[in-house]
C-alpha positions as CSV (number, residue, x, y, z in Angstrom):
1,M,-0.4,-0.1,0.0
2,P,1.5,3.5,-1.1
3,E,2.3,5.8,1.7
4,D,0.4,8.8,1.9
5,K,2.0,11.7,0.8
6,N,1.0,14.3,3.6
7,R,2.6,11.5,6.0
8,F,5.4,10.9,3.8
9,S,8.8,12.4,5.1
10,P,11.6,11.7,2.7
11,K,15.0,11.3,3.3
12,I,17.6,13.2,1.0
13,A,21.3,13.3,1.1
14,A,22.7,16.8,0.2
15,F,26.2,16.7,-0.6
16,C,27.5,20.2,0.4
17,C,30.8,22.0,-1.1
18,F,32.4,23.1,2.0
19,H,33.6,26.3,0.3
20,S,30.1,26.9,-0.6
21,A,26.7,25.4,0.1
22,Y,28.1,24.1,3.3
23,L,28.5,27.4,4.4
24,A,25.3,28.6,2.9
25,A,23.6,25.7,5.2
26,D,25.4,26.6,8.0
27,S,24.3,30.4,7.3
28,A,20.4,29.4,7.1
29,G,20.8,27.7,10.6
30,A,22.6,30.8,12.1
31,M,19.4,32.5,10.6
32,R,17.2,30.5,11.9
33,K,15.6,29.3,8.6
34,S,14.0,26.2,8.7
35,Y,14.0,23.6,5.8
36,S,12.2,20.1,5.3
37,D,13.1,17.7,7.8
38,G,14.9,14.7,7.0
39,V,17.7,17.0,4.9
40,Y,21.2,15.1,5.5
41,I,24.1,17.4,5.2
42,I,27.5,15.8,4.1
43,R,30.1,18.2,3.6
44,V,32.7,17.2,1.1
45,P,35.8,19.2,0.7
46,C,34.5,19.7,-3.2
47,A,31.6,18.4,-5.1
48,G,34.1,17.1,-7.9
49,K,34.9,14.6,-5.1
50,V,31.7,13.4,-5.2
51,E,31.9,10.3,-7.3
52,G,29.2,7.9,-8.8
53,L,29.5,5.4,-6.3
54,H,28.8,7.7,-3.4
55,I,25.6,9.0,-4.5
56,L,24.6,5.5,-5.9
57,Q,25.4,4.4,-2.1
58,A,23.2,7.2,-1.0
59,F,20.3,5.7,-2.6
60,E,21.3,1.9,-1.3
61,K,21.4,3.2,2.4
62,G,17.8,4.6,2.1
63,A,18.0,8.3,0.7
64,D,15.1,9.0,-1.3
65,G,16.7,11.7,-3.3
66,V,20.3,12.9,-3.4
67,L,21.5,16.7,-3.8
68,I,24.8,17.5,-5.0
69,L,25.4,21.2,-3.9
70,A,28.4,23.0,-5.5
71,C,29.8,26.3,-6.1
72,P,28.7,28.2,-8.6
73,Q,30.0,28.6,-12.1
74,E,33.6,30.2,-12.6
75,S,33.9,30.0,-8.6
76,C,35.0,26.5,-8.1
77,H,37.5,26.8,-5.2
78,Y,39.3,24.1,-6.4
79,I,39.1,25.7,-10.3
80,S,37.0,22.9,-12.0
81,G,35.3,20.8,-9.4
82,N,31.8,21.8,-10.2
83,I,32.6,20.7,-13.8
84,R,33.5,17.3,-12.9
85,A,30.5,17.1,-10.7
86,K,28.0,18.0,-13.4
87,K,29.2,15.5,-15.7
88,R,28.8,12.9,-13.0
89,V,25.4,13.6,-12.1
90,D,24.7,13.9,-15.8
91,Y,26.4,10.2,-16.1
92,I,24.4,9.0,-12.8
93,L,21.4,10.5,-13.9
94,R,21.7,8.2,-17.5
95,F,22.3,5.2,-15.0
96,L,19.5,6.2,-13.1
97,E,17.2,6.1,-15.6
98,E,18.4,2.4,-17.4
99,I,17.9,0.7,-14.1
100,G,14.1,2.2,-13.5
101,I,14.5,5.0,-11.0
102,E,13.1,8.5,-11.4
103,P,16.1,11.3,-12.8
104,E,14.2,13.5,-11.0
105,R,15.4,12.0,-7.7
106,L,19.3,13.6,-8.5
107,K,19.8,17.1,-8.9
108,L,22.8,19.2,-8.7
109,F,22.3,23.2,-7.8
110,N,25.4,25.8,-7.8
111,L,25.2,27.8,-4.8
112,A,27.4,30.5,-3.3
113,S,28.3,30.5,0.5
114,N,26.2,33.9,0.8
115,Q,22.9,32.1,-0.6
116,A,21.2,30.9,2.5
117,P,17.7,31.5,1.4
118,R,18.6,29.8,-1.6
119,F,19.9,26.7,0.2
120,V,16.5,26.6,2.1
121,Q,14.2,27.2,-1.1
122,V,16.5,24.1,-3.2
123,V,16.3,21.8,-0.2
124,N,12.5,22.8,0.3
125,E,11.7,22.2,-3.6
126,M,13.9,19.0,-3.8
127,A,11.8,17.7,-0.7
128,E,8.2,18.3,-2.3
129,R,9.5,16.9,-5.6
130,I,10.1,13.5,-3.8
131,K,7.3,13.6,-1.9
132,D,5.6,13.9,-5.1
133,L,7.4,10.6,-6.3
134,G,6.9,9.0,-3.3
135,P,9.6,6.7,-1.5
136,S,12.7,5.6,-3.2
137,P,12.1,2.0,-5.4
138,I,15.1,0.9,-4.1
139,K,13.8,1.3,-0.4
140,A,10.3,0.2,-1.6
141,G,12.5,-3.0,-2.8
142,V,11.2,-2.8,-6.4
143,I,14.8,-2.4,-7.4
144,G,16.7,-5.6,-7.3
145,R,14.0,-8.3,-7.1
């Protein structure tokens, strides 16, 4: 029986670049801006360090959705980490579609460290998107039977 959309609280793994999105998330907390429950922030030195395997493991361990939050275009602390992250996300999006998982469950956004309100907006929009999709088919046991 499908879980009621209003009662379903999605789990979202948010890989946050330390030099941008993580600082935006920290600022959002300092400003007491609330965002969806179930968002698990994972601080990474650079979004470009998030491998496809990390994304897939997040889904395997129960995430209903995954966010990769990278530095803004042309402003990567490590020069091209955000470009590497985009290429990896694009690859994983195609893979997810091939194995029957909605690609909308994975998103990449570019955020600056001073964009706390945008951080809150991004994670809340992702939570709503995932609520509409329902629990991950991996968690529900649909994949891998």
